[in-house]
C-alpha positions in Angstrom: -41.3 -19.4 10.6 -39.2 -16.2 10.6 -38.4 -14.5 7.3 -34.9 -13.4 6.5 -34.8 -9.9 5.1 -32.0 -7.9 3.8 -30.7 -4.7 5.2 -29.4 -3.4 2.0 -30.1 0.2 2.8 -28.2 0.1 6.1 -25.3 -1.7 4.5 -24.9 0.6 1.5 -26.0 3.8 3.2 -23.4 6.4 2.3 -22.8 9.4 4.5 -20.4 12.3 4.2 -18.4 11.1 7.2 -17.5 7.9 5.4 -15.4 9.8 2.8 -11.7 10.0 3.5 -10.6 13.3 4.9 -8.0 15.5 3.1 -5.5 14.5 5.8 -6.1 10.8 5.0 -5.8 11.4 1.3 -2.5 13.3 1.9 -1.2 10.4 4.0 -2.1 7.9 1.2 -0.3 10.1 -1.3 2.7 10.3 0.9 2.8 6.5 1.2 2.2 5.9 -2.5 5.9 5.2 -3.5 6.1 2.5 -0.8 2.8 1.0 -1.8 3.9 0.9 -5.5 7.2 -0.7 -4.5 5.4 -3.4 -2.5 3.2 -4.1 -5.5 6.3 -4.4 -7.8 7.8 -6.9 -5.3 4.6 -9.0 -5.2 4.5 -8.9 -9.0 8.1 -10.2 -9.2 7.3 -13.0 -6.7 4.2 -14.0 -8.7 6.2 -14.2 -11.9 8.8 -16.4 -10.1 6.0 -18.7 -8.9 4.7 -19.1 -12.5 7.7 -21.2 -13.5 10.9 -22.7 -12.2 12.8 -19.7 -10.7 16.0 -18.8 -12.5 18.7 -16.2 -12.0 16.7 -13.5 -13.7 13.8 -14.0 -11.3 16.2 -13.9 -8.3 17.6 -10.6 -9.6 14.2 -9.2 -10.3 13.0 -10.1 -6.7 16.3 -8.8 -5.2 15.9 -5.4 -7.0 12.3 -5.2 -6.0 13.1 -5.8 -2.4 15.8 -3.1 -2.5 13.2 -0.6 -4.0 10.8 -1.5 -1.2 13.5 -0.8 1.4 14.5 2.5 -0.2 10.9 3.6 -0.4 10.2 2.7 3.2 13.4 4.4 4.4 12.5 7.5 2.5 9.0 7.4 3.9 10.3 7.0 7.5 12.8 9.8 7.0 10.1 12.1 5.5 7.6 11.4 8.3 10.3 11.9 11.0 11.3 15.2 9.5 7.7 16.3 9.4 7.0 15.3 13.0 10.2 17.2 14.1 8.7 20.3 12.5 10.9 20.2 9.4 14.1 20.9 11.4 16.8 18.4 10.4 
C-alpha cells in the first residue's frame, strides 16, 4: 500500500520571483478604472437578479455598461498613446 503525502512545502514555497514586478503593478493600476467599472456592472446585474427587474434596474445596468465602455475606451486610448511614444 502506498501512502499519500502532502507536498505543502512545494506548493506554498514563496520565492522573490513570484512577487509582481513594478511594471505589472503599474499595469494593474492603469487598468483599475476599467476593473472597477466591470465590478459595478456585475453588482448592478446581481441586484437585478435578486428580484423582478424593473425600470430602475434597467437604468442602473445601462449606466454601468456605459461606464464600462468609457473606462475601456480611455484605457485603450491611454495605452495607444503610450505605445506611440506619447505623440498624439
